[in-house]
N, C-alpha and C positions, 0 to 999 in steps of 0.2 A: 513083298514090295508094296508099295503104295506110290501109282503114279499121280500127278497134281499137270491141271494143263493151267499155265496162267490165263485169262483171258482178257484183253483189252477190253474196254467199251467204251466207243466210242460215242461223246454226248456232245447237241451242238447245242450252242447256250442262243437264244430265236430273242428274248428280254433280261437286260440286266441292268443292274445301277453301278458304278466305280464312286469310292469315295476317294479321300488325300490324295487326289491328282492333282497334286501343283506345278508349272511348269519351268518352275526354276530348277526342280529335282532333275530335270533334264541331264541324262539317260537313265539314268537308274530309275526313280520315279520305287524308291524304299518303300513308299510311305502307302503306295495304291492299291486299295484290294477292292475286289466283287462284293458287294453289300449284300446282292438281291439277286437269284438268278432263276430261271425257267427254262427248263429243257426245250427241247423242238415240238413234246408234245402238250408246251405248257402247264406241265408241272414241278413247285417248286420244288427247288433246290436245296437241301443242308448245307449246313455250316461248310460238316466235313465234306458234301459232296463237292461245293466251290473251291474248298482247298483243293482237293484233291485232281480234282479241271482245271486248275494256277498251276499246280506243277506238273501238271503233265499238257501241259498250250500254254509252255509258258511263251512262246512268238507271237499265238493267236492273243495272249493277253496283254502283250508291249501293244502290237496291233490296236488292241481297243481303245488301249492305252491315248494311241497318237492321234484316232479317230476323235477322241472326243475333244483332245483341244484344238483337232483342227475347227 
């Protein structure tokens, strides 16, 4: 019997850049994405890590977009 544990690692982004945020696309912002990000230790995230973070943190990502527009 093989037992696997799915670990969720929470990562906080401290520095990031957003691209393709268009106010006219509210509320969907379907083209917006994070083009660059660093974790709380200052380590640059890969594109795959950014994609995974975005998928697992949809509400935080949405808040980032709204903050960007303010």
